[in-house]
N, C-alpha and C positions, 0 to 999 in steps of 0.2 A: 504495501499501499504505501502511496506516494505521501509524503511529511510534508510538513508547511516552509516557507523560507525564514529560516531562522536568521537573528541580528550580527552584524560585526560587531564583535564583545572588545576594545581594547586591551593590551596587554600591559600592565600598570605594570612589571618587573623592564616590560621592554624598552620605555619610558625609565630607567631608571630611578623608579621607587620602589624597588623590592617584592618583597612577595611576602602574603598574608601570613596569619597564625592557625593552628593548626583548629580544625570546626570540629564544634560540639555541641549534636543535636539530643532529641530527649526519645529517647527509646522506650516503645508505648510499653514491647514486653518487658521491659526491667523495672520501668518507672521511673528512670533516672536518664540524666545527664549521659552521654557517654566520647571520648572522640571518635570519631570515623576519617582517619586520616589513613588510607593506604598509602604502601613505598611508592607509588606510579601511575597509576590507574586507577580511576575509581567508579564502579558500579553500582548504577542506578536504576529501578524500575520502576515505571506510577501507571496504577488501575488509570485506562482513560476511559474517554465515554462509552455508552451507549446510545447510539446514534439516531434517539427517535425526537430530539427536540436542543433551541440554540445554546447555545452558551450561555446560561446565566453567573452570577456570580459570584456564588459559591462554584462552580466549576472554576470562575476565573482565580478565583485565591485559593485555591489548590496548586494548580499549575500551576503561580508564581511563585510559591511555596520553593519548589521544587525546582524551578532557575533559580530561586536566591541561593539556594544551597547545590547546583551547581554553578554561582560566579566564586563563591567565598571556594570552590575544591577547584578550579581556574587559578584565582588568587592566586591560593595555595602554590601553585606550579601544577599543579594535575592532570592528566587525560583526565578528558569523561566517558564511558561510553554508555548510554544512555537510550533507553524501551521502552517503549509505552505500546497498549494497545489498541483495540477499537471494537467494543463485544458488535458485531455486525448483526446477530442472529440471535436475539436472544427472546423471551416474550416480552417484556416491556414494548420491546420495538415492533414484531408484533402485534402485538396487542392497538398498539396505535397508527399501525398501519391500515389495520381492519375496523380500526372507528374512524379513522376519515378517508377509508378507502380509496389509498395511496397504497401500489406493490409496494414491497417494503426494501426490498431491495434499490428503488429513487428514494425512498422514507430515511434509509443509510446515508447514501450517497450525497445527496443532496445535504445533508447536519452534517454531514463530515469535511464534507467543503465550505458551509460555512463555519465550522468553528475551529478549521486551518486558517482560515481570513480573519480573524476573531484576533488566537494568537500572532500572527500577525504585522496584525495595528496592535498587542498588548507587548512587542520584539520581548515572546518568550523566548529560549531557545528548543531547536526542536530534534526531538531522537533521532538517534541513528538508526533507529530500526523503527519501525511507526508498523504495528503488525495488526492486522486485523482475523478475529478466528475465521472468520468464514477460509481464509488463505493457511491455517494454522491447522488445518484438520486432519490434516495427515501425523505434525506433530500430539495430536492429543492423542491421536490411536496409536501413538507407537509409547506415549508417555502412561497409558491406560493398560496396557499389553504388561508394558514391565511389571503394574502393581497387582495384576492382574497374578504376576509370575511369583510377588510374595507372599500370594494369599490374602490380599485386604480389598478384593471385591470381588463383589454377591450381584444375581439375579435377582430381579424384583419385574414380573412379568414381563422380562422382554429390555426392560430398562439394568442401566450397570450403575451399584452403590460404590463409594468408596466407606469401605471399615473403619471411622477415624480410633477407633478403642488398640487399630494397629500400630501407630502412632506410642508412643509410652509417654511424649508430652506433648499429645493435646493439649492442646488450654492453654500453654504457656506464654504465647503472642497475645494477649489477649487476658489472661488472671483472670481468666470470667470464670463462678463455679457452674456448677452446672442447668441448675434451679435458671440461672441469669441466662445462661446458654439458649435455654427452653424457653425462656418467655423473646427472647429477642431473634431464633432461629426465624419463626413462621412469618416474623411481620419483610422481616429481609431475604424472600425467596425459596425459604427452609419449606422443608416438606414432614414437621415429625410424626403427624397422623396415620404417614402412607401403610397403610398392611400392608405387608409380611417385611417391612425391615427388620433387622436384628436390633434398632436401637435407635429414637427419633434421631441423632443431633446428626450419624452419617447421612452421607451428599451426595445425590446425583452424578456422577462420571461420564452417561452416555446417556440421552435420550433413543428409546428405539423413536421413528418415526410415526409422527399420529396424522391420523386426514387432516388436510388443506394445509400443511404446515412443512416447511423444505426443508429438505433431507439429502445424504448424502452416501453412497454405495460403501460403505466400509468394510474392513478388518473384522470389525465388530457389529460388523447388519447396516442396517440405514436405517440412521436419522441423524444428531447432530451432539456435539460436547455440549457439554454441561459447564457453567458459568466459569467454573472454582479453577478445574483444572484446566480450562482453557487458557490463562495467566500462570500459573505453576507452569507449562505445557513452551509458552513463550519466553518465560525467562529465565529456566532453564538452557534452551536451544538457546538465546542469544548472549547470558551473563555466564552463564553458567553455575555452580553449586557457588553457597554462602559468601555473596554477590552482599554489596557491601549495606546498601541501603534497598528496602521497600520502601514506597511510599503512595499517600491515598489522603481522601480523606475522612475525618476520623468516623463514620457511618461503616465501614470498610474494614473493620477495626473485627469486630467478628458478624457472621459466620467468614467472609471472603479470606480476608489474608490469614486466618487461623486454617481453612481448609488449607487452600491454596501449600504454607507454610510444611502443615501435617502430608499433605502429598508427596509432594517436591521429596521432604526427607525420607519417607519410606520408603520411595523409587530409591529413590541416590544411597543411601543411607548416608548420605551429610545434611550439613544445616541446612537453609535454603536462601535466608538470610541474614549480614549480620547485629542490622537495627532494623526496624521498622516504627516509621516517620510518616507522622497523623497530623492533619489539619482540621482545620474546626470547621463545624459549620455556620452558615450566615441565612440568618432571620430578613427576615420584612418584616417593620416596624411590628413589633411584639409577634407577629407567629413566621412559624418552618417553611421557606420559601419551598413554594410545590404546583405544582402544575393544573394537580387538582383545583386549587385555590382562587387559580388566576395572579396568582403575582407573583410574574418572574420578574426580577430584572436583566434583562437581559444586552451583554454585553451588545449584540450587534444592533439592539435601539439606541443604546447610548448612544454610544456610535452615530445613527443614521442622525440623531437630532442637537449633530456637533461638535460631542463634546469632546478633546481634542485627547487621545488614547493615552495619550501620558501623564492626563488628569486623573482619567478611569485607575489608572497603575496608583498612581497614588495612592486615591482613593484604597483599596487592598493594604496597601503598603504598611498605611493606618492604623492596621490592627497585627497585632501577632500571629504566626501562622498558627499557631495552636488555639488560640481561642473560637469563642461562639461568639458572633459581633449579631446587633440583626441593623440591615442597610433603612438609613434613609434619607428623602429628599437633599434633606443637606450638606450629605458629602459631598456628592460631585462636587458644588457650588465653592466648599471650605479647599477641596483639592487645585480645584482653578485657580484660587487665590494662591494657594502656596508655590506651583507650578508660576505664576506670574513672577514672585517674589523669587524665585531662584535662578527663572530666565534673571530676571536685571543683575541677580548680585555676581553674578558670575561674568559681565559684558564688564566691569567695575576693569580700573586702572587697574590700582591694586588695591588692594582687599587682606583682613588677619590671615597664617599662613596656614597654603593649602595644605601642603602633606602631614602639619599638625591632622584641620581637620579627616584626611585621610585615614590616620588613625585611629581618630574614632571612631568611623565606620565599620572601618577594620575588624573593629574589637567588638562593635555590636554584631557586627554582622557571624563571627566568628562563636561569638556569646548565641546558642537556638537560633538563628539568623534573625537578631534586639532588631526588623526595622524599626516601628514605631524610636526605637533611642536612635539607629539613625538618623533620619528626618527631627526629631528633635535638635540636633549633634549642624547640620545641616540647616533650620531656621536659627540655628544662636550662630553660626555663622553668617549666615543672612546680613541679620541686623546687626552686624558687627560693623561698627563705619572706620574702627584701628587701619592703618595702611600698611602696612606692611612686609606687603607679597605684590610684586607687581607679576606672578607665574602662580596666584592662587585661583584666578577663577579657573586658567587653565585645567591647575590637577582635580577645580575641585571639578567642574565637566565633567573630564575621564572618571574619575574614580562615581561621580552619582552614577553616571554608563554604564563600569565598571563591575560595579557591584550592585548597584539600585535595577541597574537596567532603563533607567528615566533620563531620555534625551532631550538636553538643554538647547 
C-alpha cells in the first residue's frame, strides 16, 4: 500500500547543534518510564486506521505522538524503521459500507486517501512500511499455521481461535485482571459468550466465509483474518521480534495489543515489543467523540475551513500525548495566535539564545515527549525581548521544525 509524502526534517547535528539525550517514554506494561535507546536503529509499530471514516482529532493526536517519538529518536542520531497498518477489511468497515450503500473497497480507498492527505498536511512522518490487511493475508496465514503448530489454535464452527492461556504472560501488557478483561472485551470487538470457545477471552484468528462478506482462498480455508493477528503478522514480518515500541491509542491496550503480543510471543518464543506506549483519548465538549454522536472534529474539515495545518498541529501539541482531553472551539483560535507569535519571534534580527531554547525543547521531548513543556519554553523565548543572539531566530525555527514538526 502506498504511504503518504513525509516532511523534510532538518538535522540539528548536521548544523553543528549536537544530538539529543536518551528518550524516555511511559511503558504501559510496566506502568513506568523507561529508556528507549537502541544502539543504531529504532523499530516502531503503530496501529493504523480502520478506514470507514475521516481522520478526527483523536486519530491525529495519536499519530502526532509517535511522530514526536521519531523526531526525538532522529535527533538522538538513530535510524528509525516505522511500520503502520491499515485494517482495510473488518466488521466496522463492512457495516459502514452496507449502511451507506458504498462498496467496501471504494470506501476503504477513499478514506485511506483522505487520511494520507491529512497526515501530509500535518507533517506527520510517513512509515517505511504502510501495509493493508488485505495485502497481508499470506502473512496472517503463515502466522496462524505457526500458532497451530504450538497447539494454541482450535476450531469453532470452521472459525479459528487463539487460546490466550497458551501464553503464560497473557495480561502483562495491560496489567488488567480477568474481571476487567471480561468487561472490556465485548465493548471492543470481542465475543466472550460464543458457544464452543474454550475460554471467554480467546480471540478470533481466522473467520470462515460468511454470506455476502469478502473472503479469500487460503490454506486455512476460505475466509478473512481476525483483527489482532493482522497486526502481529505485519509487525513480525517488517520489524522482527522484540522491536522497540508498539504504539497506538489507549483504547487499544486491551484487547488489541494484549492479544497481538500474546499471539506473536507464542508463535516465536520471543517478546513482541520492549515497550507499549499509548496516547490518550480526545473528547468533544464533555462527550466522547464518535460518529454515532455526530460530534467528530475532522482534520479535513478544519483544513477546508481555512485553518493553517500548523495551527491544528499546535492545538494538538498543547496537550500531553498520554492525557485524555476534550476539544473545544477555542482550541484552534489559541493555536493560531500562538503560531502567529512564534512566526513573528523567529523573524527578529536579534533574540535570546537559540541554543538555550534548543536544549529546553530537547529536555522536554526526551522526558516522555512533553510537548506542552516545550511549547511553554518557546512561548517564554518568544516573549523575551533580550537581544543577545543574532542566530537565535534561525536556530529556534530549525529546532521547532526538527523536534516539534511545526514549520514556521
